[in-house]
Gaussian input, Z-matrix of N, CA and C with variables (Angstrom, degrees):
# hf/3-21g

backbone

0 1
 N
 C     1     B1
 C     2     B2     1     A1
 N     3     B3     2     A2     1     D1
 C     4     B4     3     A3     2     D2
 C     5     B5     4     A4     3     D3
 N     6     B6     5     A5     4     D4
 C     7     B7     6     A6     5     D5
 C     8     B8     7     A7     6     D6
 N     9     B9     8     A8     7     D7
 C    10    B10     9     A9     8     D8
 C    11    B11    10    A10     9     D9
 N    12    B12    11    A11    10    D10
 C    13    B13    12    A12    11    D11
 C    14    B14    13    A13    12    D12
 N    15    B15    14    A14    13    D13
 C    16    B16    15    A15    14    D14
 C    17    B17    16    A16    15    D15
 N    18    B18    17    A17    16    D16
 C    19    B19    18    A18    17    D17
 C    20    B20    19    A19    18    D18
 N    21    B21    20    A20    19    D19
 C    22    B22    21    A21    20    D20
 C    23    B23    22    A22    21    D21
 N    24    B24    23    A23    22    D22
 C    25    B25    24    A24    23    D23
 C    26    B26    25    A25    24    D24
 N    27    B27    26    A26    25    D25
 C    28    B28    27    A27    26    D26
 C    29    B29    28    A28    27    D27
 N    30    B30    29    A29    28    D28
 C    31    B31    30    A30    29    D29
 C    32    B32    31    A31    30    D30
 N    33    B33    32    A32    31    D31
 C    34    B34    33    A33    32    D32
 C    35    B35    34    A34    33    D33
 N    36    B36    35    A35    34    D34
 C    37    B37    36    A36    35    D35
 C    38    B38    37    A37    36    D36
 N    39    B39    38    A38    37    D37
 C    40    B40    39    A39    38    D38
 C    41    B41    40    A40    39    D39
 N    42    B42    41    A41    40    D40
 C    43    B43    42    A42    41    D41
 C    44    B44    43    A43    42    D42
 N    45    B45    44    A44    43    D43
 C    46    B46    45    A45    44    D44
 C    47    B47    46    A46    45    D45
 N    48    B48    47    A47    46    D46
 C    49    B49    48    A48    47    D47
 C    50    B50    49    A49    48    D48
 N    51    B51    50    A50    49    D49
 C    52    B52    51    A51    50    D50
 C    53    B53    52    A52    51    D51
 N    54    B54    53    A53    52    D52
 C    55    B55    54    A54    53    D53
 C    56    B56    55    A55    54    D54
 N    57    B57    56    A56    55    D55
 C    58    B58    57    A57    56    D56
 C    59    B59    58    A58    57    D57
 N    60    B60    59    A59    58    D58
 C    61    B61    60    A60    59    D59
 C    62    B62    61    A61    60    D60
 N    63    B63    62    A62    61    D61
 C    64    B64    63    A63    62    D62
 C    65    B65    64    A64    63    D63
 N    66    B66    65    A65    64    D64
 C    67    B67    66    A66    65    D65
 C    68    B68    67    A67    66    D66
 N    69    B69    68    A68    67    D67
 C    70    B70    69    A69    68    D68
 C    71    B71    70    A70    69    D69
 N    72    B72    71    A71    70    D70
 C    73    B73    72    A72    71    D71
 C    74    B74    73    A73    72    D72
 N    75    B75    74    A74    73    D73
 C    76    B76    75    A75    74    D74
 C    77    B77    76    A76    75    D75
 N    78    B78    77    A77    76    D76
 C    79    B79    78    A78    77    D77
 C    80    B80    79    A79    78    D78
 N    81    B81    80    A80    79    D79
 C    82    B82    81    A81    80    D80
 C    83    B83    82    A82    81    D81
 N    84    B84    83    A83    82    D82
 C    85    B85    84    A84    83    D83
 C    86    B86    85    A85    84    D84
 N    87    B87    86    A86    85    D85
 C    88    B88    87    A87    86    D86
 C    89    B89    88    A88    87    D87
 N    90    B90    89    A89    88    D88
 C    91    B91    90    A90    89    D89
 C    92    B92    91    A91    90    D90
 N    93    B93    92    A92    91    D91
 C    94    B94    93    A93    92    D92
 C    95    B95    94    A94    93    D93
 N    96    B96    95    A95    94    D94
 C    97    B97    96    A96    95    D95
 C    98    B98    97    A97    96    D96
 N    99    B99    98    A98    97    D97
 C   100   B100    99    A99    98    D98
 C   101   B101   100   A100    99    D99
 N   102   B102   101   A101   100   D100
 C   103   B103   102   A102   101   D101
 C   104   B104   103   A103   102   D102
 N   105   B105   104   A104   103   D103
 C   106   B106   105   A105   104   D104
 C   107   B107   106   A106   105   D105
 N   108   B108   107   A107   106   D106
 C   109   B109   108   A108   107   D107
 C   110   B110   109   A109   108   D108
 N   111   B111   110   A110   109   D109
 C   112   B112   111   A111   110   D110
 C   113   B113   112   A112   111   D111
 N   114   B114   113   A113   112   D112
 C   115   B115   114   A114   113   D113
 C   116   B116   115   A115   114   D114
 N   117   B117   116   A116   115   D115
 C   118   B118   117   A117   116   D116
 C   119   B119   118   A118   117   D117
 N   120   B120   119   A119   118   D118
 C   121   B121   120   A120   119   D119
 C   122   B122   121   A121   120   D120
 N   123   B123   122   A122   121   D121
 C   124   B124   123   A123   122   D122
 C   125   B125   124   A124   123   D123
 N   126   B126   125   A125   124   D124
 C   127   B127   126   A126   125   D125
 C   128   B128   127   A127   126   D126
 N   129   B129   128   A128   127   D127
 C   130   B130   129   A129   128   D128
 C   131   B131   130   A130   129   D129
 N   132   B132   131   A131   130   D130
 C   133   B133   132   A132   131   D131
 C   134   B134   133   A133   132   D132
 N   135   B135   134   A134   133   D133
 C   136   B136   135   A135   134   D134
 C   137   B137   136   A136   135   D135
 N   138   B138   137   A137   136   D136
 C   139   B139   138   A138   137   D137
 C   140   B140   139   A139   138   D138
 N   141   B141   140   A140   139   D139
 C   142   B142   141   A141   140   D140
 C   143   B143   142   A142   141   D141
 N   144   B144   143   A143   142   D142
 C   145   B145   144   A144   143   D143
 C   146   B146   145   A145   144   D144
 N   147   B147   146   A146   145   D145
 C   148   B148   147   A147   146   D146
 C   149   B149   148   A148   147   D147
 N   150   B150   149   A149   148   D148
 C   151   B151   150   A150   149   D149
 C   152   B152   151   A151   150   D150
 N   153   B153   152   A152   151   D151
 C   154   B154   153   A153   152   D152
 C   155   B155   154   A154   153   D153
 N   156   B156   155   A155   154   D154
 C   157   B157   156   A156   155   D155
 C   158   B158   157   A157   156   D156
 N   159   B159   158   A158   157   D157
 C   160   B160   159   A159   158   D158
 C   161   B161   160   A160   159   D159
 N   162   B162   161   A161   160   D160
 C   163   B163   162   A162   161   D161
 C   164   B164   163   A163   162   D162
 N   165   B165   164   A164   163   D163
 C   166   B166   165   A165   164   D164
 C   167   B167   166   A166   165   D165
 N   168   B168   167   A167   166   D166
 C   169   B169   168   A168   167   D167
 C   170   B170   169   A169   168   D168
 N   171   B171   170   A170   169   D169
 C   172   B172   171   A171   170   D170
 C   173   B173   172   A172   171   D171
 N   174   B174   173   A173   172   D172
 C   175   B175   174   A174   173   D173
 C   176   B176   175   A175   174   D174
 N   177   B177   176   A176   175   D175
 C   178   B178   177   A177   176   D176
 C   179   B179   178   A178   177   D177
 N   180   B180   179   A179   178   D178
 C   181   B181   180   A180   179   D179
 C   182   B182   181   A181   180   D180
 N   183   B183   182   A182   181   D181
 C   184   B184   183   A183   182   D182
 C   185   B185   184   A184   183   D183
 N   186   B186   185   A185   184   D184
 C   187   B187   186   A186   185   D185
 C   188   B188   187   A187   186   D186
 N   189   B189   188   A188   187   D187
 C   190   B190   189   A189   188   D188
 C   191   B191   190   A190   189   D189
 N   192   B192   191   A191   190   D190
 C   193   B193   192   A192   191   D191
 C   194   B194   193   A193   192   D192
 N   195   B195   194   A194   193   D193
 C   196   B196   195   A195   194   D194
 C   197   B197   196   A196   195   D195
 N   198   B198   197   A197   196   D196
 C   199   B199   198   A198   197   D197
 C   200   B200   199   A199   198   D198
 N   201   B201   200   A200   199   D199
 C   202   B202   201   A201   200   D200
 C   203   B203   202   A202   201   D201
 N   204   B204   203   A203   202   D202
 C   205   B205   204   A204   203   D203
 C   206   B206   205   A205   204   D204
 N   207   B207   206   A206   205   D205
 C   208   B208   207   A207   206   D206
 C   209   B209   208   A208   207   D207
 N   210   B210   209   A209   208   D208
 C   211   B211   210   A210   209   D209
 C   212   B212   211   A211   210   D210

   B1=1.4697
   B2=1.5394
   B3=1.4283
   B4=1.4120
   B5=1.5060
   B6=1.3011
   B7=1.5200
   B8=1.4595
   B9=1.3118
   B10=1.3498
   B11=1.6241
   B12=1.3969
   B13=1.5198
   B14=1.4864
   B15=1.4183
   B16=1.5455
   B17=1.5695
   B18=1.3090
   B19=1.5234
   B20=1.4704
   B21=1.3596
   B22=1.4130
   B23=1.5919
   B24=1.3862
   B25=1.4086
   B26=1.5910
   B27=1.1675
   B28=1.5326
   B29=1.6099
   B30=1.3781
   B31=1.5278
   B32=1.5474
   B33=1.2928
   B34=1.5300
   B35=1.5821
   B36=1.2918
   B37=1.4215
   B38=1.5367
   B39=1.3671
   B40=1.4099
   B41=1.4994
   B42=1.2645
   B43=1.4580
   B44=1.6065
   B45=1.2450
   B46=1.4398
   B47=1.4593
   B48=1.4519
   B49=1.4381
   B50=1.4550
   B51=1.2929
   B52=1.4591
   B53=1.5417
   B54=1.3155
   B55=1.4258
   B56=1.5476
   B57=1.3149
   B58=1.4442
   B59=1.5331
   B60=1.3213
   B61=1.4544
   B62=1.5755
   B63=1.2537
   B64=1.6023
   B65=1.4970
   B66=1.4438
   B67=1.4964
   B68=1.3955
   B69=1.3974
   B70=1.4491
   B71=1.6069
   B72=1.3311
   B73=1.4722
   B74=1.4384
   B75=1.3355
   B76=1.3969
   B77=1.5661
   B78=1.3237
   B79=1.4248
   B80=1.4316
   B81=1.3608
   B82=1.3711
   B83=1.4896
   B84=1.2579
   B85=1.5125
   B86=1.4599
   B87=1.4817
   B88=1.4345
   B89=1.5023
   B90=1.3588
   B91=1.4781
   B92=1.5843
   B93=1.3407
   B94=1.5238
   B95=1.5782
   B96=1.2194
   B97=1.4603
   B98=1.6480
   B99=1.2597
   B100=1.3974
   B101=1.5823
   B102=1.2572
   B103=1.4615
   B104=1.5927
   B105=1.3497
   B106=1.4359
   B107=1.5218
   B108=1.2378
   B109=1.4346
   B110=1.5247
   B111=1.3540
   B112=1.4984
   B113=1.5464
   B114=1.3699
   B115=1.4788
   B116=1.5690
   B117=1.4090
   B118=1.3905
   B119=1.5792
   B120=1.3472
   B121=1.5034
   B122=1.5401
   B123=1.3015
   B124=1.5352
   B125=1.5766
   B126=1.2776
   B127=1.3949
   B128=1.5462
   B129=1.3363
   B130=1.4309
   B131=1.4656
   B132=1.2087
   B133=1.6027
   B134=1.5029
   B135=1.2538
   B136=1.4297
   B137=1.5897
   B138=1.3524
   B139=1.4139
   B140=1.5531
   B141=1.3521
   B142=1.4486
   B143=1.5596
   B144=1.3352
   B145=1.4880
   B146=1.5917
   B147=1.4089
   B148=1.4948
   B149=1.5052
   B150=1.2997
   B151=1.4742
   B152=1.5419
   B153=1.3216
   B154=1.3984
   B155=1.5714
   B156=1.2901
   B157=1.5092
   B158=1.5498
   B159=1.3803
   B160=1.5085
   B161=1.4966
   B162=1.3213
   B163=1.5626
   B164=1.4805
   B165=1.4630
   B166=1.3306
   B167=1.6317
   B168=1.2831
   B169=1.3907
   B170=1.5184
   B171=1.4094
   B172=1.3966
   B173=1.5567
   B174=1.2836
   B175=1.4014
   B176=1.4988
   B177=1.3884
   B178=1.4302
   B179=1.5073
   B180=1.3535
   B181=1.4075
   B182=1.6056
   B183=1.3612
   B184=1.4087
   B185=1.4515
   B186=1.2606
   B187=1.5515
   B188=1.4917
   B189=1.2963
   B190=1.4754
   B191=1.4579
   B192=1.4121
   B193=1.3203
   B194=1.5082
   B195=1.3239
   B196=1.4770
   B197=1.5089
   B198=1.3599
   B199=1.4360
   B200=1.5145
   B201=1.3092
   B202=1.4586
   B203=1.5063
   B204=1.3923
   B205=1.4238
   B206=1.5471
   B207=1.3001
   B208=1.5442
   B209=1.5365
   B210=1.3402
   B211=1.4642
   B212=1.4777
   A1=102.82
   A2=115.67
   A3=123.11
   A4=109.48
   A5=112.58
   A6=120.42
   A7=109.39
   A8=120.49
   A9=125.12
   A10=113.86
   A11=108.22
   A12=113.18
   A13=110.50
   A14=114.05
   A15=116.00
   A16=112.59
   A17=110.35
   A18=115.46
   A19=112.07
   A20=120.97
   A21=117.84
   A22=114.15
   A23=115.34
   A24=117.49
   A25=111.83
   A26=116.91
   A27=122.69
   A28=102.01
   A29=109.25
   A30=115.01
   A31=103.12
   A32=110.02
   A33=119.30
   A34=107.74
   A35=116.96
   A36=120.44
   A37=111.98
   A38=115.85
   A39=122.21
   A40=118.51
   A41=114.21
   A42=119.65
   A43=109.62
   A44=117.19
   A45=123.87
   A46=112.68
   A47=113.32
   A48=122.95
   A49=112.32
   A50=116.29
   A51=127.02
   A52=110.42
   A53=116.17
   A54=124.22
   A55=109.98
   A56=116.57
   A57=121.53
   A58=113.82
   A59=113.50
   A60=121.88
   A61=106.49
   A62=116.36
   A63=118.52
   A64=107.14
   A65=117.57
   A66=119.93
   A67=114.66
   A68=120.12
   A69=123.47
   A70=109.42
   A71=114.33
   A72=119.04
   A73=110.70
   A74=120.76
   A75=125.96
   A76=108.04
   A77=117.59
   A78=121.19
   A79=118.72
   A80=118.70
   A81=126.18
   A82=113.82
   A83=114.53
   A84=123.54
   A85=113.73
   A86=115.29
   A87=121.55
   A88=115.91
   A89=116.01
   A90=118.11
   A91=114.25
   A92=109.76
   A93=114.23
   A94=110.53
   A95=119.63
   A96=124.78
   A97=105.92
   A98=111.43
   A99=118.72
   A100=112.08
   A101=121.14
   A102=126.32
   A103=103.20
   A104=107.67
   A105=116.93
   A106=112.06
   A107=119.01
   A108=123.53
   A109=114.74
   A110=112.12
   A111=117.16
   A112=107.25
   A113=116.19
   A114=117.62
   A115=108.04
   A116=113.75
   A117=118.95
   A118=110.96
   A119=111.44
   A120=119.35
   A121=113.91
   A122=112.33
   A123=114.99
   A124=105.62
   A125=120.70
   A126=119.98
   A127=115.42
   A128=114.76
   A129=119.51
   A130=110.22
   A131=121.02
   A132=123.60
   A133=105.32
   A134=121.10
   A135=123.90
   A136=113.76
   A137=110.35
   A138=118.15
   A139=107.31
   A140=120.63
   A141=119.14
   A142=113.76
   A143=112.93
   A144=112.96
   A145=114.55
   A146=111.94
   A147=113.94
   A148=108.05
   A149=124.70
   A150=125.73
   A151=111.41
   A152=117.50
   A153=123.63
   A154=109.01
   A155=120.54
   A156=122.80
   A157=106.48
   A158=108.82
   A159=114.89
   A160=117.41
   A161=113.30
   A162=123.35
   A163=111.23
   A164=118.13
   A165=119.28
   A166=109.68
   A167=116.89
   A168=117.67
   A169=113.95
   A170=117.83
   A171=126.64
   A172=111.44
   A173=122.28
   A174=124.63
   A175=108.31
   A176=114.97
   A177=115.95
   A178=117.79
   A179=114.76
   A180=116.99
   A181=111.47
   A182=115.36
   A183=121.61
   A184=118.53
   A185=113.81
   A186=121.67
   A187=104.26
   A188=119.20
   A189=121.27
   A190=114.62
   A191=115.91
   A192=123.27
   A193=110.47
   A194=117.66
   A195=118.66
   A196=106.64
   A197=120.02
   A198=122.92
   A199=106.77
   A200=121.11
   A201=124.38
   A202=111.00
   A203=119.66
   A204=121.96
   A205=115.13
   A206=108.86
   A207=114.00
   A208=116.02
   A209=113.61
   A210=119.53
   A211=112.03
   D1=142.93
   D2=177.57
   D3=-86.35
   D4=139.24
   D5=177.33
   D6=-91.22
   D7=174.84
   D8=-177.60
   D9=-62.15
   D10=-34.49
   D11=178.46
   D12=-68.02
   D13=-40.74
   D14=175.16
   D15=-56.90
   D16=-45.97
   D17=-178.97
   D18=-63.10
   D19=-40.58
   D20=-178.84
   D21=-72.21
   D22=-13.97
   D23=174.55
   D24=-77.77
   D25=-13.31
   D26=-177.25
   D27=-76.69
   D28=153.33
   D29=176.87
   D30=-75.39
   D31=167.41
   D32=-179.54
   D33=-56.21
   D34=-46.21
   D35=-174.17
   D36=-65.39
   D37=-38.69
   D38=167.49
   D39=-58.88
   D40=-40.65
   D41=179.96
   D42=-72.45
   D43=-34.25
   D44=172.45
   D45=-57.64
   D46=-50.65
   D47=176.73
   D48=-56.95
   D49=-46.29
   D50=174.07
   D51=-48.44
   D52=-57.68
   D53=-179.83
   D54=-56.65
   D55=-46.42
   D56=178.92
   D57=-59.15
   D58=-40.99
   D59=-176.74
   D60=-72.20
   D61=-38.75
   D62=177.83
   D63=-64.62
   D64=-50.63
   D65=178.95
   D66=-56.16
   D67=-42.87
   D68=179.93
   D69=-60.70
   D70=-38.37
   D71=-176.74
   D72=-70.04
   D73=-31.32
   D74=175.66
   D75=-72.49
   D76=-46.39
   D77=178.91
   D78=-56.84
   D79=-23.10
   D80=-179.71
   D81=-73.57
   D82=-17.55
   D83=179.04
   D84=-134.60
   D85=63.91
   D86=-173.38
   D87=-53.01
   D88=-33.94
   D89=-176.50
   D90=-70.03
   D91=-10.48
   D92=179.06
   D93=-74.99
   D94=-11.22
   D95=179.74
   D96=-123.15
   D97=92.15
   D98=-173.78
   D99=-74.79
   D100=144.19
   D101=-177.16
   D102=-80.58
   D103=146.84
   D104=170.28
   D105=-74.21
   D106=163.75
   D107=173.21
   D108=-57.37
   D109=-38.59
   D110=179.03
   D111=-66.57
   D112=-44.24
   D113=-176.65
   D114=-60.00
   D115=-46.17
   D116=-174.89
   D117=-58.64
   D118=-43.64
   D119=175.22
   D120=-56.99
   D121=-42.24
   D122=-175.68
   D123=-72.69
   D124=-37.36
   D125=175.99
   D126=-62.81
   D127=-39.11
   D128=172.99
   D129=-66.53
   D130=-39.66
   D131=177.32
   D132=-60.16
   D133=-52.48
   D134=-176.68
   D135=-57.86
   D136=-45.25
   D137=-177.44
   D138=-68.65
   D139=-41.54
   D140=174.08
   D141=-59.35
   D142=-40.83
   D143=-179.22
   D144=-69.40
   D145=-28.24
   D146=173.82
   D147=-72.27
   D148=-40.80
   D149=178.59
   D150=-58.61
   D151=-35.21
   D152=-178.25
   D153=-77.22
   D154=-31.19
   D155=175.72
   D156=-152.72
   D157=94.49
   D158=175.36
   D159=-53.15
   D160=-22.28
   D161=-175.16
   D162=-78.59
   D163=-11.08
   D164=-174.05
   D165=-74.53
   D166=150.63
   D167=-179.64
   D168=83.85
   D169=-170.41
   D170=-178.45
   D171=-131.01
   D172=148.61
   D173=173.44
   D174=-67.60
   D175=148.95
   D176=-177.84
   D177=-60.12
   D178=-28.28
   D179=-177.79
   D180=-69.52
   D181=-33.31
   D182=167.39
   D183=-62.35
   D184=-42.42
   D185=-178.16
   D186=-69.01
   D187=-43.89
   D188=-179.73
   D189=-56.75
   D190=-43.28
   D191=-176.31
   D192=-70.79
   D193=-31.33
   D194=-179.06
   D195=-73.33
   D196=-37.73
   D197=-177.95
   D198=-68.78
   D199=-44.31
   D200=-179.35
   D201=-61.31
   D202=-34.08
   D203=-178.75
   D204=-75.31
   D205=-15.99
   D206=178.55
   D207=-70.81
   D208=-22.65
   D209=-174.77
   D210=-91.82

């Protein structure tokens, strides 16, 4: 296992890749990170709002493009 000192010796791009690899490994087993009651309630609230008005919000493609254009 790498320690903090070992990680800090990596270049920034190597550290970013390490974080991406770690995140991907977590995403492969989503049930291993349980949601809190507050997070579940927020998701339920958002889903209810969507069911009441499916036109609310923006499609992911639109949001992504807006974010990309900010940089």
